[in-house]
C-alpha positions in Angstrom: 114.8 62.8 117.4 117.1 65.2 116.8 119.0 68.0 118.2 119.1 72.4 115.8 122.3 70.8 114.7 121.3 67.2 113.2 122.4 65.0 116.2 120.8 62.6 117.5 119.6 63.8 120.7 120.5 62.0 123.4 118.2 61.6 126.7 114.7 62.6 125.2 113.0 63.5 128.6 116.0 66.0 128.6 115.1 67.3 125.2 111.3 67.2 126.4 112.1 69.8 129.4 114.2 72.1 127.6 111.2 72.0 124.4 108.7 72.4 127.0 110.3 75.5 129.3 110.8 77.6 126.9 107.2 77.4 125.4 106.3 77.6 128.9 108.1 81.0 129.4 107.1 82.7 126.2 103.0 81.2 126.8 104.4 83.3 130.1 105.4 86.5 128.3 103.4 87.5 126.2 99.9 86.5 128.4 100.8 89.0 130.7 101.9 91.2 127.4 98.7 90.0 126.2 96.8 91.0 130.2 99.2 94.7 130.8 98.7 96.2 127.4 94.8 95.0 127.6 94.3 97.0 130.8 96.1 100.1 129.9 93.6 100.5 127.0 90.7 99.6 128.4 90.9 102.4 130.8 93.4 105.1 128.0 89.4 104.1 125.5 86.8 104.9 128.9 87.4 108.0 128.5 85.3 110.6 125.9 84.8 109.0 122.6 87.8 106.5 122.3 85.7 103.6 122.2 83.8 104.5 119.5 86.6 105.7 117.5 88.8 102.5 117.4 85.8 100.8 117.3 85.4 102.3 113.7 88.5 102.0 112.7 89.4 98.3 114.0 86.2 97.9 111.6 87.7 99.3 109.2 91.1 97.0 109.2 88.4 94.1 109.4 86.5 95.4 106.0 89.8 95.7 104.2 91.0 92.0 105.9 87.8 90.4 104.2 88.2 92.7 100.8 92.5 91.4 100.9 90.9 87.9 101.1 88.4 88.0 98.4 90.5 89.3 96.5 93.6 86.7 97.2 
């Protein structure tokens, strides 16, 4: 194993600990953000015809994505 500057890592356990801590922090942060955005969207989409337009918009994005993937 080598570090970011290309030198050998002295302690593989320490390296594993640092990498695991960074991955855990990013995982926790992204999951909390996903839950918060989902909670806000749930309240916002619960009023009127917003859910219908949201679903139609995402369906349109999905169609454009599929068309782009076929074209590539």
